[in-house]
Phi, psi and omega in degrees: 000142182295146174268119190237133171262125175267121190234154189217128181282170182248199182299138187111342179272355184288155175202146175301131179094356180297139179078357184293327178295321174298312183300317183288339189239003185220125175293328177300315180297316179300317180296318180294321175302314184295311183294320178294320180294321178298323184295317185248008176070040182230138172273099188293329179292325175288322180298318189264327189267347182242145177299127179198167181278339187292326185297338179270357178272128188310321183294339179251331176301314187296310178294328179295316178295311182300316181299314179299318179294319181290328175295314179302317181292318180298317181293324176296315181294326176295322181281329185229067185295340182270353179276123181246145179283142169279324177198166178238145182211137176225161178256112178060243176311324182301339177293331176289324173295319177299317178299318180294315179297330180289345181097002185277353175206139177294146186295327179291318174299320181295322176300314178295318182299312183283336171298313178293322177302315178298319177297316180297321178294317178297317180297319181296334182254008188293329184257008179230154179270080186272158179192182179220152184221132177269127177254120186244133173088015180231142183290155185303316186296324178295318178295317178299319180295318180295318178296318180297317178296319180295321177298318178297331180273003176099359177279157181246093180216140183216147169297135186237315182229114174270095188271315180193170175302130179082010176213107179227132179261133177248159183227156177159204176285131189301318180295327177291320177299312181298324182295340182263000184304311180294326179298315179295319182291321177295332179281351176121001179294139176283325180212149170228096193252117176290127183271158180277073183229140178254002176236161177246093185285150171058047174208174188295345178294345180260012184300329180295339182274349188294310184297311179295326176294319178302316180299317178297315181296321179302326183275346187244324183283145183230168179273079184207064184264121176288329178201162182297150171255131180277127182282134172298331185279312187259341188068011179253156178280148174227155182210031174228155179299315183301317178295317181301311182298313182295313185288323179285335170294314178295327183301332179301325189244002180240155186292151174278118181259065183291312180303313181295325180293316179296317178297327181289330185256347190304323182280351185256357180231158180266332180197167174234149174237122178266131182248138177109187188294137171079188183226038184304308184284329175301318178293317178297315181300322180300328182268337180275311183221086192299339180272356179276112179289127179233123175259168178217148177233109182232350179201181185294324180294315179290328175299313180296319180298314182292316182295323177295325183284320191242351188258349184264000000 
């Protein structure tokens, strides 16, 4: 049997209308929308299927993405009950989806958890002009050196997302990020692009969110892992509640090592399946480990295609 990594993208993968094909064609999807909405007091079909300002707010973006991913995963498991994951992996928010898919947290609890996580992140950045910037075409060590020098000079900037060679996202105070744009370009970066983000993820600016998030996780995560979840922080698999709580608490303030995680697992799996809207991780995987086959399930057609390929 193939060794499969079940993978989940993070914030930025959202789009109006995501999951609507599932909703229109599956009673399971409708039920999951309803139960998740009841938990946090949100009409998810209006939140996701209609143009609105809420979907771009972190506190609502995160549960919307997780819910869509969990529906895709649930429908896959219904179609292919004999396919088991070798491991689970997510990018940033996606690690919570990975945790949920592993069985360590109920999806309704997970929706509430990431809703609160988003609120905590927003609250931590409410009084500061926080942001994130993508640095393209420059090696990791050069970016790390520039950030370290800037920190010593009193600026607040940190490496946040290691996505692939030549693409690293940094986080911090927006004016500090902008002040380094020319520095990055002089060092050889092709682009230094300020992202449309109102929070600074995976850096010390979110330290205030750690304790309340830890408390929430303690009350919701359970000892029930079907397979290990790969940590964004350590790039190693974990399969206990204590590890999950500790590592996901650290994940708030430490960089996402997605590139390093894929390189660490690539030789141990035969393929990866990305669940949820878009093909963000499929694209990254192609550039990180070109021989790693990655499939994706984002609607009923792609679900049928994947199940026909691997479940029969």
